[in-house]
C-alpha positions, 0 to 999 in steps of 0.5 A: 527501521532498516537503512534505505540503501537501495536507490528507489526506482523512478515512477511516471508521475502522470501514470501514478496519478491516473492509477491512484484515481482509477483504483479509487473509482473501482472501489467506489463503484463496488462499495456502492453495490454493497448491501447493508448485510455485506457492510456488516460482515467482518473483515480480515483486519481485526474487528473491522467490518466491511463498512469500516474498511471501506470508509478507511479507503477514503481516508487513504486518498483524503490524506493527499487532499488534506495535506495539499491544503495545509502549509507545505513542510520545508523539505522532504525527510522520508525516502520512498523506500523507507515508508514501508517500514514506519507505517505501523507508528500510526496504526492505533490512531488510524484504527480509531479514526476509522471507526469514527469515520464510518460511524459519522458517515453512514452514507458511504456513496456521499463520502466517497463522491466527496473524496474523489472530487477533492482528490481530483481537483487537487491533483490537477494542479499540484506539483509532484515536487510539492512536499506533503506530510508522509504520515499525517497525525491522526484526525483528532490531533490534526483538529488540535494543531499537532505536528505531522511525522515525516514528509515526502514529495507528493510524487512519492506519496502517491506511489504509497497510495497504490499500496494502500488502495491495492492491499485494501481492495484485496482486503474487500474482495476477500471479505465480500465473496463475488465482489471482484473489484478490479485492479488497475494495472499500473496501481498493481504494478506500482504496489508490487515494485514498491514492496519488492524494493522494500524487501532489498532494503530489508535484506540487501544482497544478491544471492536470491532472485525474487520474480514476480511476473509481470512487474518486478524482478529483484535480487536480495539476501547476503550470499554468493553473487549470481553472474550468469545462468539460472540462479541457484536460489529463485522465489517466484510468485504472482503479484497479489500473493507477493503483496499478501506475504509482504503485508502479513495477509498470509504467511510464507509456509501457507503460500508454499503449501498451497503452491502460490510460491515456488522457492528453490535453493538454500537461500530461497526461504523468506519466511524470516523476512516477512511480513515487510509491513502490516 
């Protein structure tokens, strides 16, 4: 895991809480329209069906409620900018839990309703400084009393939930053509910014400027520092393309070939740095 030398930008707590609730609400409405045939479709996430992907999205926010129900960890252990690089540690457990959750909850509407109600209730009174487990143990381990991995403040953890919700909203929209779940602007902005800042953590420097309008501009990659005028190395793309690159949903060369990314300069090739998380 690369060291998080870059200082994390600040996020308004009320804005992020609203963004998480709004984006989850957008997904809930869309999932409620899916037919049994659409739910059985494959997703781009390995062997997961759309039903399993939809069930997983409730897990992404239920971790907030479940962790607020638990005893508070003594102190934060994980910085916000470290989170993107450690998520893979629970990938196998999450996949198993997702399949079990989808199988145990044939009524996705009821599952979403319960999840949304619990989240709203707990966020209404929880302080942003409250410490929660950042990478909670798998559900089976939780029932057995296992120990969570890492901890961070609730305020930071909710920023990570925008990544989960936005990335998987895109997965759902891709799996079901025409679904077109809308993106909350603040959720999309937070997701874009966190993943852009994670690139700086992975490749510190100031020789390359990465532009993701309208949400983020960062400088990264070792080399001569640019001080004025047009930067010699520039990468520019839109938020969803950047998110897909950062999470391995598309690759650098395909995005270039499809004119989804503009890159100029000898240090503008980011292929060796992507994806940031998967």
